[in-house]
C-alpha positions in Angstrom: -0.3 0.0 -0.3 1.4 3.8 -1.2 0.3 6.2 1.3 1.0 9.7 0.4 0.0 13.3 1.8 0.3 16.2 -0.5 1.0 19.6 1.1 2.6 22.9 0.2 4.5 25.2 2.5 2.1 28.0 2.8 -0.5 25.8 4.6 0.0 25.3 7.9 -2.5 22.5 7.8 -0.5 19.8 6.4 1.3 18.9 9.9 -1.9 18.3 11.7 -2.5 16.2 8.7 0.9 14.0 8.8 0.0 13.6 12.9 -3.5 12.3 12.0 -2.5 9.8 9.3 0.2 8.6 11.7 -1.9 8.1 14.5 -4.5 6.3 12.0 -2.0 4.1 10.3 -0.7 3.3 14.0 -4.0 2.4 15.3 -5.0 0.3 12.9 -1.7 -1.5 13.0 -0.2 -0.9 9.6 3.5 -0.2 9.4 3.3 1.7 5.9 5.9 4.6 5.2 3.9 7.9 4.2 5.1 9.9 1.3 5.2 13.8 1.6 5.0 15.2 -1.9 5.5 19.2 -1.7 3.9 20.8 -4.2 6.2 23.6 -5.2 4.4 25.5 -7.9 1.4 26.4 -9.8 2.2 24.1 -12.3 3.0 21.2 -10.0 -0.5 21.6 -8.5 -2.3 21.7 -11.6 0.2 18.6 -13.0 -0.7 16.2 -10.0 -4.1 17.4 -9.4 -3.7 18.6 -6.5 -7.1 19.4 -4.4 -5.7 21.2 -1.5 -3.2 20.8 1.7 -3.5 18.1 3.0 -5.0 15.5 0.9 -4.4 12.1 1.0 -3.9 9.6 -1.8 -3.9 5.2 -1.3 -2.0 3.7 -4.3 -2.3 6.9 -6.4 -6.1 7.5 -5.7 -7.0 10.8 -3.9 -9.3 9.6 -0.5 -11.9 11.7 -1.3 -11.5 13.1 -4.7 -14.0 16.0 -6.2 -15.0 17.7 -9.8 -12.7 20.5 -10.4 -11.4 22.6 -13.1 -8.3 23.9 -12.2 -5.8 22.8 -9.3 -4.1 25.4 -7.4 -2.3 25.9 -3.8 -4.1 25.9 -1.5 -5.8 25.1 1.8 -8.2 22.1 2.0 -11.0 22.3 5.4 -12.9 19.0 6.7 -16.3 18.7 8.2 -15.8 16.7 10.7 -17.5 15.4 14.0 -15.8 18.5 16.2 -16.9 20.9 13.2 -14.8 22.4 10.6 -11.0 21.1 10.8 -7.3 21.4 8.9 -7.5 18.0 8.6 -9.9 15.2 8.6 -9.5 13.6 12.3 -7.7 10.5 13.5 -11.4 8.5 13.4 -12.2 9.5 9.9 -8.6 8.6 8.5 -9.2 5.2 10.0 -12.0 4.5 8.1 -10.6 5.8 5.3 -7.5 3.7 5.1 -9.9 0.5 5.6 -12.2 1.3 2.5 -10.4 3.6 0.5 -12.3 6.2 0.6 -13.3 9.3 2.6 -16.6 9.7 3.7 -19.0 12.5 2.1 -18.5 14.8 5.5 -15.6 16.5 3.6 -16.1 19.6 2.3 -14.0 22.1 0.2 -15.4 25.9 0.7 -14.1 28.0 -1.6 -13.0 31.6 -0.8 -12.4 30.5 2.6 -9.4 32.4 4.0 -7.1 29.8 3.5 -7.0 30.1 -0.1 -3.7 31.4 -1.3 
């Protein structure tokens, strides 16, 4: 299983996403390395179809894909049981690791202040 976290330096949410992902892997008893993919610029974001930071992929498949016409360096937010957060919760990621999908609770809010 290839697990990747996509992020860019201008968004502080990537670290929380990485911590939650590592906790979810540990809770599931999975010992897979997490590949960190840093978006360098808008061209890179477009080429890799970057949906925002943090984004999570398993075996190259976005855990919660969404239709998009353009891709850019921006933060992503998630609807969690505790409200809007900068990363899925550990439990949400555990579910995603089991099923390969994030639940429909994910939401992207255009124009949110984390737009770059």
